[in-house]
Each structure stands twice: as structure tokens, then as C-alpha cells.
N, C-alpha and C positions, 0 to 999 in steps of 0.2 A: 573561548579562551582569549585572554588579552595577548597582544603581540609579544609582550615581554614574559608571558607565561606566569605572571605573579598573581593574576586574578582570573576568575571565571564567573560566568553567569549561568545559573541553574534555573530551569523552569519546573515548577511542581504544582500539582492540583490535589484537591482533597476528595476522597471517596469516588473517584472516577468521573468527576464533574467536567474535566478537561478545561476548566477555567484557570489555566496555568498562570501563576504569579512568578515574578522574577526575583532571584536572590543572588547577591554578590558573595562569592566565596574566595577566601584566601587559600591559594593552592598549597602553601607551606603548612599552615596550621589547621586547615579544614574549617575554620570559623566562617559562619555565614551571617548575612544581615539582609533583611527584606528591602527590595527596591520598589515594589509595587504592592498594593493591597486592595485592588478593585474587585469587589464582589460581582459575580456574574459577568466578568470581563476576562478576555483571553489575551495574553501577551506572547510574543514569539518573534522568530526571524531575527535574532540578536546578532549584530555586527559591531565590532570595535573600530573606533577611529584609529588611524595609524599611530598617533601619539598616546593612545590608551586613555585619553581624558574624557571621551564620550563613548556611549553606546547608542546605536540606532536599533529600533525595534518596531514591530507592527502591533497595533492594538485596536480593538473595537470599542474603546471606552466612550467615544463620542455618542454613539447611538445603539451600541450592542449589535449592530448589523454589519456596518461597513468597517473594513480594516484600513486604517491610515498609518502613515509612517511618522515616527517620533524620534527626537534626539534627547538624550538625558546626559547631563553633566554628572559624571560618576562621583566626584567629590561632594557635591551638594545635593544630588538627587533631583535637581530641577529639570523639568522636561518641557518640550514644546513640540507641537505638530509641525512637520516640515513638508508633508506631501499628502494631498487628498482633500476633498470637500464633498459635501452632500448634494451639490448641484450638478457636478460633472464628473470629477475623478473619484468615483466611489467603487464599492464592490470589495473583492478579496485581493488586496494589494500585499505584496511581500518583497523584502529586500533580497536580491539575488547576487549582487556583486557591488564592491566598492573599489574605486580606483586606487592605485598604489600611493598616490599623493593625497588621497582623501578628498579630492575636489568633486568627483563625479560619482553618482550612485545609479545603478540600474535597478529599476523596480519592475516587477512582473505583476500584472493584473489578470486574474483568472475570470473569464467570462462564463466558462463551464469547465468541466474536468477534461475536456478535449480541445480547449481553445483558450489562448492567452495573448496578451499584448505586452510589449516592452516599452518602458519610458526611461529617459535619461534625465536625471535631476542634477542641476548644478548646485552644490551645497553652499557655495559662497554667495550666490545671488538669489537662490530660491527658485530660479526659473527652471522650467522643464520642457521637454519636447517628447511627443509620442513617436517612438521609433518604428513601430509596426502598426498596421491597421488593415484588416483583411475582410473580404466578404464571404469567407468560409472558415471552417474550423481548422486552425493551425496551432501547433505547439512549438514555441521557441524555448528551449530548455538549456540549462547549464551555461548561461552566458558568462564569459570570462573576458573582462576588459584588460587589454594589454597596456604596458607602461606608456605607450604613446597617446593614451586616452582617445584613440580613434578606432583601433581595430578591436572587434569583438569576435572571439571564437565561441561557437555554440553548436547545439544540435537542432535540427529543424526537420519537420515531416511534410513540408510543402513540396511534394514530388508525386510522381504518378502512382506509386504504391503506398504512399503515406508512411514510409519507414523513416524513423529519426536517424538522420545521417549527419556527418561532420560538415560544418559550414562556417563561413565568415560573413561579417557585416561591418559596415563603417558607420560610426556615429554621424547622424545627420542624413542617412540614406536608409530606405526600407529594403533595398536590394539585398537578397540573400545569394551568396556565391557558394555552391556546394563544392567540396574538395574531394574530387574523385580521382585520387592518385594511387589507388590500389592498396593503401595501408590497411583499410578495414574492409572486410567482405561486405558488399552492399546488400547481401541477403538478410543481414542481421541488424537489429536496432542497436543504437548506442544509448545505454542507460544514462550515462553522465560523463562529463569531462572535468578534469582538474589540471592545474599547472603548478610547477615548482615556484618557490618564492621569487626566484629571479626570472621567471617566465621562460626558462631555457628548455624545460622538459614538459611534455604533455602526456597525460594519462587518459585513456579512453576505456570505459567499462562496457564490454560488448555482451549483449543479451543473445545467447545462442540457444534458442528453444527452452528458455527458462534457466539455463546455467549462465552465470555471469563470469566472464574472463577478462583479464587485464591486458592491454597493449600499451607500450610506452614508446616514445620517440623524441628526438631533438626537434624543436620547433624550426630552427633556422635551416638546418641541413636536411631535415626530413628523414634522417637515419633512424631506422627501427632499433630499439634497445631490447635487450633480453627481458622476457616476461617471467614471472615467478611460476614454478611448477605447482600451482594450486588449482585443483579441479573441483569446482562447486559454485559457491556464491561469493564472489569477491566484491568488496566495497571499500569505502573510505577514499583514499587517494591524496591525503595530505602529505606534503614533502617536508622532511626535516632540514636543518641548516646545512647538512652535508650532501643533499641531493638524493637521499634515500626516500623511498615511498612507504608511508605507513598505511597499512591495509587492515580491513576486517575480513575474516574468512570463516565460512561455515559450510558444512556439507550434510548429507542425510544422516551420517553417523557421528558427527562431531559438532559441538555447539560453537557459537561465534567466539573467536579469539582475535587478538590484535597481533599482527605480524609486521616485520620490517624487511623490505626488499631493497637491496642495493644493486642496481643494474650494472654498475661499474665493476663490482667484484663478484657479482652473482651470488651474494650471500643472502640466504633467507633465514630469518631469525624469528622464532615464536616468542612474543613478549608477555603474554598472559596465559594462565593455565587454569582452566575451569575444572571443577569437580563434578562427578557424575553420581553423587550420593552412594558411592561404593559399588556402582554397577560397572561391569566391564563392558565398554562400548563395542568390543568385538562381537557381542551377541546382537548388535543392532543390524538392521537390514537396509540395503541400498535399493532404490527403485529402478525400474526399467522404463525408458521413454518409449511409448507406443503411440500409434495413430490409428484412428478408426473413422469411418465415413458416416456422416449424419444423413438425415432424411432427404436432403437436396444434393448429396454428393460432396458437400464441403468436408474437408479433412480436418479432424479435431485432434490436437495433441493432448496427451495425458500421461501421467506418471503412475505406473503399476507397482504396487508394493505387495510382496508375498511374505508370509511368516517364515522364519528361519528353517522350520521343519516341514515346509510345504512339499507334498508329493505330487508330481506332474499328473494331471488328469483327475485329481481328486477334488470334487466340489467342496468348497469351504464357505463359511459365512463371510460376506463381503460388505464393505461400507463404501458408498460413493461420497466423496468429500467435495462440497461446493464452496468455492472461494468467494470472498466478498468483493466489494467494489461497486458495480461490476467491472469498472475500468481498472482492474488489477490483474495479476497473473500468479498462478500457483508456481512456486519455485522450490526446488528440492533442497531446502536448507534443513537445519536441525529442528524437527518438530517433535517435541517430547511425547505428546499424546499419540502421535502416529506410532512411535516405537512401543508405547504402552499397549495400544490396540494389537499390533503385530505379535507381541509376546503373549497376548491373550488369545491368539489363534485366528485373528481376523486378517483378511486381505483388504487392501484399500486401493481405490482408483480415484485419482485426483485430476479431473479434466480441466483444460483451458478452453471453454466453449466460446462461441462467437460472442463478441463484446469484451473479451479479455484484451489487456494491453500486451505489448511485446511482439506483436505480429503485424504492426502497421495500422494506420488509422482506418483503412477500409474494413479490416477485420473487426476493429473495435466498434465500428458504427453499425454492425449488422444486427444489433439487438435494441437499437435506440427507439424510444417512443412506441410506435405502433407495431414494431417488430419484436416486442418484449418476449412473447411466448415462443419465438423461434429458438431462443437459447435453451428453453426448457426441453425442446425436442432433442437437443444435443445430449442432454443427460439421459433421456430415454434410450438414445442410440448407444450410450455408454453401457447401460444395463444389458442391452441386446448383445453387445460385443462380449461382455464377460460370460454370458450364458453360452453363446456360440463357441467360445474358446474353451469351454468346460471348466472355467475357474469356479463357478458357483451355479446355483439353480434357484428357481422360484421358491420363495419361502425362506431363503437364507440371505436376503439382500436388504440392507438398510441404507439410509441416506442421512447425512448431517451437514450443517453449514452454519456460518455465523454472519450476522449483519445482512448484506444483500444475499449471501449464501443461505441465511435463514429464510429469506423470501423464496429462494429456489426450492428449499425443502417443502415449504407450504404450498408453493405452486405445483410441485410434482405430485404431492399426495392428494391434491384436489383435481388436477387435470388427469392424473393417471392413478386412480384410487386403488387399483389392484396390483400395482407394480412393486411396492415395497411392503416389508413386514415390520419395519421399525423406522422411526424418523426422529431426529433431534434438531430442534429449531433453537439456535443460539442468537439472541438479540436481533431477531428477524422482523421484517416488515410483513404485516398481514393486511393492512388497510392503507393504500397509498394516499388516500385523501387525508385521513387523520394523521398519517406520518408527516406529510408535507405541512399540514397546519401546525403541528406540534414540535417538529424538529427545530433545533436552534436557528434563529433568524438568519445568521450569517451563512448557513448552509443551504437555505431553501432554494435560492435562484440556481445554484449549481446543480441541485438534485432535480429540479423541474426540467432542466435541459436534457436530462437523461431519461426520466420516467414519464414525462408529460406534465403539462401545467395544471394548476388548480382550476383554471378556466375551462378545462375539459373533464368535468367530473364523471361523465358517462364512461370515458375510456379508463380513467383511474379505477372506477368500480369494476370494469370488465376484467382487469388484471389482478384484482385484490382477492386473495384467498378467503378472507373473512366472509365474503358473500357466497362462498361455495362450501362452507364448513359442514353442511349436511352431507357432503360427498365423502368426507373423511372416514376411512375404514382403518387406516394405519395407526397403530399405537404411537403416541407422540410424547416426547419429553421436551418441555419448554424451559430454556435457561435464559435468565435476564438479570440486569442490574437495576436497582431502584433509581440510581442517579444518572441513567444513560441520557446524554444530551443529543445523541445522534438519532437513535431509534428509541423514543420514549417507552417506558415500561408499560404504558397503556396498550401497546401493540400486543404484548404477551398476555395481558389480562383479558383482552377481547377474545383471543382465540381459545384460551383456557375455558372461559365461560361458555363460549359457543359449543365447544366439543362436549362439555359436561351436559349442556342443555339437550344436545342431540344423542346423549347416551354413549358417547365414544370413550376410548381409553386415553387418558391424558395424565401425565405426571409433570411436576414442575420443580424448579430450583431457582428461587428469586433471592439474589444476594442484596441485603440492605445497604452494604457498604461498597458497592461496585458500580461502575458505569457501563461503558460499551465493551463488555467482556471482563472476565475475572483477571485480576492482576496480583492479588494477595496470595501468597503461597498456600495458606490454609484453605482458601476458597478454590484454588486451582486443583489441589489434591482431591477435595470433595467433589468437584465436577468430574474429574477423571474417573473416580470410582463410581459415581452415579451413572455416567455414560456406559461404562462396561457392564455394570449390573443390569441396566436397562436393555442393552443389546443382547446380553446373555439370555435374559428372560424371553426375548421375543424372536431371536434368530437361531439360537443353537438347537432349538427343537426341530428345525428343518421344515416346518409346515406353517401355513398362514393361520 
């Protein structure tokens, strides 16, 4: 959105390709006009200049691999590259902040999903300096440059336990000063920071075991301000001209809405009102946060969902839900298909196994490269927990997951072929070598840092379920999009063919007009119904 709120820039792609083009929108009339038209090129990270005459953005238009930073004159559409080159400053660069006077820009370059560096670019001269450079994986997140053009507030995980905490830096120095003044409980990670337009107020979004809560304070006095009474997933953090904070909020039984919180008056106002297709959300179920121990004693957090009519001690069909990433975290927001499964009589357990974010960099690194299969053992421990607690029994347990979670599904039914009675692989990886060879070029380096490099084909083969397809006994549903740029549809076709060749049970749902997951409503509904029909067929009988 432009600073005067008269214009906005919208990114949109076709058919799930993720090659987002930029469109200029008039906020009064809704009229749009294209700003870019580059096929097989991705644009994003849009930031407006203070006078709204320019937009800055990132694009991989030069070689379709590296993202560089560009400036476009809004009136003429003329653009030029202002940061990055193919000899030194390359990789995944994005704009993370612009100074109040428009003179300085902070650029983040990601070396992997768990490591980035910050650069400071002088927009007047074109000169830049690298602010951070480390010999280990460190994340510098949410940098906010103050009006003095010297002080940077941010979060950083360069500490003993690798937890993202509140910190400050100075332009020209790589020194990170952690702010340990008791405002934020150091046990929890800070997801992000934001500031009011006059830099008077600071907002911190605290990740407390998957729930995200807001804390506010005055920057100069350090006085804590009242927080809104919202318990779930709070995001956003933009401030309006009157100092009120604009937030997004969702929870297990309510979809994302926009709220306005005024800490001065303690007035909380809901600004948007979603519909629930005529369904009373009072019938939806909240989860319970539980923890169980894995094979090596590591404690694994998970969210346990039970149907509204569940009777204690009664075994019911259960689905283990594997999140993607793997450097992400399951959070109890509003997940429509969860409520759909619950109302169809299924329990759900959604673990955050080793490798998940939100618990510090040490926890997140526990599944990297050669440790890949340790995270699968966490899912096995999840099944053992459910059976030991009497929630379900053998023959009534399924597993599903999307993207990396799809790999988890395939890894589990090949490593533990007798554990599940149904499995759903959504846009999942089955062959890490072909995945890395065929994923979009701009993603390959980031993914090799997590899974292992193409230069180590023997290891990639050892963790690829396609090479153990003959072990699969579990009935499998494969869901994918023809246009997926992240996990190409060839991954789905490989495993479907292999299971058929081995005489196994496999069904599929391949959408010709989708990418990395279904986004069109008609396809989403079709997938929901297909999943429940498949699970009913294989789990509700209670036997393998």
C-alpha cells in the first residue's frame, strides 16, 4: 500500500505457478493495471518510496535463479536494478526495511532457510555494505531502522539456545546487543517486530508453543502497554495514524479477521466479519497442547484434536498430520479441513517434531542432512502415544501431510510399513535427487542445505521413499497440482507408477489447474471430500 493509501500493488500468478506478476491498483475504484509481464519470472517484496513515486521490489528476471533488487518509477513503469550481481551479491535477496527518509534500505540475503545476512544499501549513491557475516547459521529477522538511520531493532538467534530474541544493532557494526530487560519471557521466540509510524511504540509477536501473542511498549520509556485479550494466532502489527495497532487474529474455531487495538483506550474492535457457509462455529473443536517423549527422550510438542462427541477411553479413527517445511511449525489457527475431519468422527494429532521452527535453532537443526530419519521416529512415537493413552488402536490410524509433510507420509509408510492403515501424500517429495534437479532453480540451494546436496547422491537415495516402494502396504492417496514449481508433479507420478507396479493400493487426485496445493474453492471441496471418503474406506472398519 502506498503511504498516502491511494494506490496498492498486488501480486498474482496463474494456475499455481507462483510466478507472481505485479499489478497497480487504485484503492478507490479498484481498477488495476499490470506493472510486469515476465513469464517464468517471480516478483515480490514490494516497498514504496516515502513520496510514493517509486516502488522497490525483488525479481529473478536476470537469470531466473538469483533475486536482485529493482526500483520502478510508478508513473512511467521504467525500472532499473539497484542491488545484486551474478559474480558476488547473488542468491535470494529481499527488501526488509526502508528508512523513513528513503535514503537507506536494508536487504536480507538468505543463504539457507536457517541462515541469512543483512546489507545496508545507500539509495542515493548505490553503495552498500554487508552488515553481518558469520561462520555459523544465524537468522537476523524483522530489522527496523530507526529515524536516526543508525539504530536497527531486530530479532536474532545468535545465543546459547538459538532462540530468536529482542536485539539492537548499529549501522556499520556487526555487533548484536541483546535487550534482556524482562519485557519478553526469554523462553519463547519472537516471531516478528513492528513499530508505529513515529517509532514511538514497539510491537513484539511472541511464539508461545505455537500460540502467538502480542506485547506492546513505548520505545523510549520502555513502559509496557496493555495487550489485546486475543488468545490464538495474532499477526500483522501495522499502526494507524492515531497509534492504534491493526492486527490479524485467528484461532482453532475462528477464521482470520482484522482487528484494531487501541492501547490508550483499551478498545478492541473487530473490523472484518467472515462467513462460515451457514455453519455455527460453536460446533467446532479446540485442541489441547500435549507433549510426548521420542525414542531418545526428546520432548515433542503436539496439538491433540478430539471430535465434539468423543467419549473418554473410546478408541476412534485417528489421523497424524505432518506439517511442511520442515522449518515451519504447526500452529492452532483456523484449519477448515481439520474441523471437517473432526465432524466426520476423526481425531487428529499434529506434532511439531525435531526440525520444526519456534523452539530455537538447536531444535530446528536436529533433522538436518544425515539426521533426516530421526524426525520420522518422532512421528512413530506420536502413534505410540495415542495407542498408550487409549485414543485409538492399530488398524484405525492414518497419516497425511503436504509438501515436506508429504515426504513424511511416504517416509513413514516405507520405514514403518505396518504402522498405518491409510496415508495421504499431498504434493510430497518421494525422490530427493529428482526433486532437487527439477525444483525451481531459485529454491535449489536453500533446499540442498536442508536435505543434502546433489553431490551426495548415495545419501539422497537412502532417504528417498521411491527406492523402497516395494515395502509399501498402506493404501495411499496421492494429491498434486500439475503446475507445482516447488515439488514437481513428477514426484507424484513416480510413486503412483511404482505402487501400481508392485500391486499396491493407490488412488490419486491430480489437479490440472493447481500448483503447490489446491487454492480454488471447487478443488478444495473436491479434495476434502476425497480425503474423507478415502479415510472412511480404510480406517472405519478398524482392521488392517
